[in-house]
Backbone as numpy.savetxt, mean C-alpha at the origin, in Angstrom:
# Nx Ny Nz CAx CAy CAz Cx Cy Cz
13.80 2.76 16.83 12.94 2.97 16.00 12.11 1.43 15.82
11.00 1.74 16.22 10.65 0.22 15.77 10.04 0.05 14.46
9.68 -1.33 13.77 9.55 -1.16 12.30 8.02 -1.91 12.44
7.12 -1.34 11.43 5.87 -1.81 11.08 5.81 -3.29 10.62
4.71 -4.26 10.93 4.78 -5.35 10.12 3.65 -4.85 8.98
3.40 -5.76 7.86 2.72 -6.10 6.81 2.13 -7.17 6.63
0.35 -6.71 6.59 -0.29 -7.91 6.50 -1.15 -7.31 5.23
-1.28 -8.70 4.53 -2.19 -8.28 3.45 -3.64 -8.63 3.75
-4.74 -7.95 2.95 -5.74 -8.60 3.09 -6.73 -9.41 2.46
-7.29 -10.11 2.56 -8.03 -11.38 1.79 -8.36 -10.38 0.41
-8.81 -9.37 0.22 -9.39 -8.78 -1.15 -7.59 -8.77 -1.89
-6.90 -7.97 -1.15 -5.66 -7.79 -1.82 -4.69 -9.11 -2.21
-4.77 -10.27 -1.15 -4.65 -11.42 -1.91 -5.00 -12.00 -3.11
-6.44 -11.23 -3.73 -7.26 -12.15 -4.69 -6.43 -11.21 -6.32
-6.61 -9.57 -5.55 -5.81 -8.78 -6.49 -4.48 -9.43 -6.68
-3.87 -9.61 -6.20 -2.49 -9.70 -6.40 -2.07 -11.20 -6.95
-3.02 -12.39 -7.50 -2.78 -13.16 -8.25 -2.79 -12.37 -9.68
-3.37 -11.44 -9.96 -3.47 -10.54 -11.01 -2.13 -9.46 -11.36
-1.41 -9.61 -10.62 -0.38 -8.53 -10.33 0.88 -9.20 -11.22
1.71 -8.43 -12.38 2.78 -9.17 -12.92 3.71 -9.42 -11.81
4.79 -10.37 -11.98 5.31 -10.95 -10.69 6.52 -9.76 -10.79
7.01 -9.19 -11.72 8.32 -8.02 -11.52 7.32 -6.97 -11.13
5.91 -6.65 -11.36 5.80 -5.35 -10.46 5.49 -5.70 -8.99
5.11 -6.93 -8.75 4.93 -7.47 -7.22 6.16 -7.46 -6.85
7.29 -8.29 -7.30 8.29 -8.01 -6.86 9.04 -6.60 -6.41
8.53 -5.42 -7.14 8.85 -3.99 -6.68 8.43 -4.08 -5.45
6.95 -4.59 -5.23 6.27 -4.03 -4.46 6.66 -4.78 -3.23
7.44 -5.99 -2.93 8.07 -6.68 -1.82 9.35 -6.19 -1.59
10.44 -5.74 -2.71 11.62 -5.27 -2.38 11.92 -3.88 -2.06
10.87 -3.22 -2.92 10.95 -1.57 -2.64 9.77 -0.79 -1.84
8.68 -1.40 -2.04 7.66 -0.61 -1.36 7.53 -1.29 0.19
7.66 -2.53 0.22 7.36 -2.82 1.71 8.60 -2.26 2.65
9.77 -2.58 2.47 10.70 -2.10 3.25 10.51 -0.06 3.49
10.06 0.14 2.60 9.87 1.62 2.98 8.50 1.76 4.09
7.41 1.09 3.84 6.36 1.07 4.49 6.84 0.60 5.86
7.59 -0.49 6.08 7.83 -1.21 7.25 8.64 0.21 8.44
9.56 1.10 7.56 10.04 2.00 8.41 9.51 3.17 8.78
8.72 3.58 7.43 7.86 4.88 7.89 6.59 5.05 6.75
5.65 4.30 7.20 4.54 4.39 6.55 3.51 5.30 6.32
4.14 6.91 6.68 3.48 7.95 6.63 4.06 9.04 5.73
5.33 9.12 5.42 5.81 9.74 4.45 6.90 9.31 3.47
7.03 10.19 2.61 7.64 9.57 1.07 7.39 10.05 0.13
8.11 10.13 -1.04 8.09 11.01 -2.04 6.65 10.29 -2.66
6.35 9.17 -2.95 5.38 8.48 -3.34 4.33 7.92 -2.37
4.01 8.57 -1.16 2.59 8.33 -0.40 2.21 9.42 -0.44
1.14 9.25 0.02 0.26 10.21 0.03 -1.34 10.06 0.68
-1.61 10.77 2.04 -3.07 10.24 2.78 -4.02 11.11 1.98
-5.07 9.76 1.89 -6.14 10.57 1.41 -6.94 11.19 1.93
-7.86 11.85 1.44 -9.36 12.63 1.62 -10.67 12.12 1.41
-11.49 12.89 1.80 -12.89 12.49 1.49 -13.58 11.12 1.82
-14.06 10.27 1.51 -14.48 9.02 1.42 -13.59 8.13 1.73
-12.22 8.46 1.17 -10.95 7.57 1.21 -10.17 8.17 2.71
-10.71 8.87 3.24 -10.48 9.26 4.82 -9.20 7.92 5.40
-8.48 8.10 6.12 -7.60 7.55 6.90 -6.94 6.34 6.15
-7.00 6.30 4.96 -6.22 5.53 3.82 -5.29 6.26 3.18
-4.08 5.49 2.77 -3.27 5.80 2.05 -2.85 5.24 1.38
-1.80 6.02 0.08 -1.92 5.50 -0.87 -0.03 5.40 -1.38
0.53 4.60 -2.06 1.56 4.29 -2.55 1.85 4.39 -4.15
2.29 5.09 -4.54 2.48 5.54 -6.16 3.24 4.67 -6.86
3.08 3.59 -7.71 4.14 2.78 -8.25 3.73 2.70 -9.91
4.26 4.19 -10.47 4.28 4.02 -11.69 2.96 4.39 -12.12
1.93 3.50 -13.00 0.76 4.02 -13.19 -0.20 3.11 -12.34
-0.01 2.70 -11.11 -0.18 1.98 -10.51 -0.74 2.24 -9.01
-1.55 2.19 -8.25 -1.55 2.50 -6.77 -1.85 1.28 -5.58
-0.97 1.47 -4.56 -1.29 0.60 -3.60 -1.86 1.01 -2.57
-2.96 0.65 -2.14 -3.64 1.54 -0.94 -3.87 0.65 0.22
-3.36 1.34 1.34 -2.95 0.59 2.68 -3.67 1.78 4.13
-3.83 0.97 4.97 -4.10 1.43 6.15 -2.84 1.51 7.18
-2.79 1.91 8.17 -1.88 1.83 8.99 -2.61 2.02 10.95
-2.33 1.05 11.23 -2.94 0.49 12.66 -1.57 0.82 13.30
-1.58 1.89 14.14 -0.28 2.67 14.53 -0.03 1.93 16.17
-1.35 1.72 16.68 -1.26 0.99 18.08 -1.21 -0.17 17.78
-0.91 -0.86 16.42 -0.69 -2.39 16.80 1.10 -2.49 15.93
1.09 -1.50 15.49 2.07 -1.23 14.53 2.36 -2.21 13.18
1.48 -2.02 12.37 0.83 -2.85 11.69 0.42 -1.93 10.33
0.82 -2.06 9.11 0.58 -1.51 8.13 -0.38 -2.63 7.11
-1.67 -2.41 7.00 -2.77 -3.44 6.24 -2.85 -3.10 4.71
-2.52 -3.75 3.88 -2.31 -3.41 2.36 -4.02 -4.04 2.04
-4.38 -3.01 1.30 -6.15 -3.47 0.99 -6.23 -3.29 -0.46
-5.50 -2.85 -1.18 -6.04 -2.73 -2.96 -4.74 -2.45 -3.51
-4.67 -3.03 -5.02 -3.71 -2.52 -5.60 -4.43 -2.26 -7.18
-4.23 -1.00 -7.92 -5.28 -0.92 -8.89 -4.01 -0.12 -10.07
-4.71 0.50 -11.11 -4.28 0.95 -11.93 -4.91 2.62 -11.74
-3.85 3.26 -11.73 -4.51 4.88 -11.61 -5.94 5.43 -12.23
-6.26 4.78 -13.42 -7.22 5.05 -14.05 -8.87 4.32 -13.27
-8.54 3.24 -12.66 -9.68 2.84 -12.11 -9.47 2.97 -10.35
-8.71 3.41 -10.03 -8.04 3.60 -8.56 -9.25 4.68 -7.56
-9.78 5.14 -8.10 -10.49 6.41 -6.91 -12.11 6.61 -7.39
-12.35 5.70 -8.27 -14.11 5.53 -8.95 -14.88 5.16 -7.66
């Protein structure tokens, strides 16, 4: 089984500066390893529909991490991170 690589977009890099260190630590230590092994399925993973078609979200408490999967490149592209109240607007 191959392992997906993780790439963070420039827009995510900007958002990342405002994320609490402890929360970003969870993303790196818990979320990224799961996305590397299987970005499609998991208890906190959901494929989005409608205008967000093609995107996935990973639920981290009251926050959502949004990403795309480029299967042919074996790559997970982390796009955004938001509080759930602002996530889908």
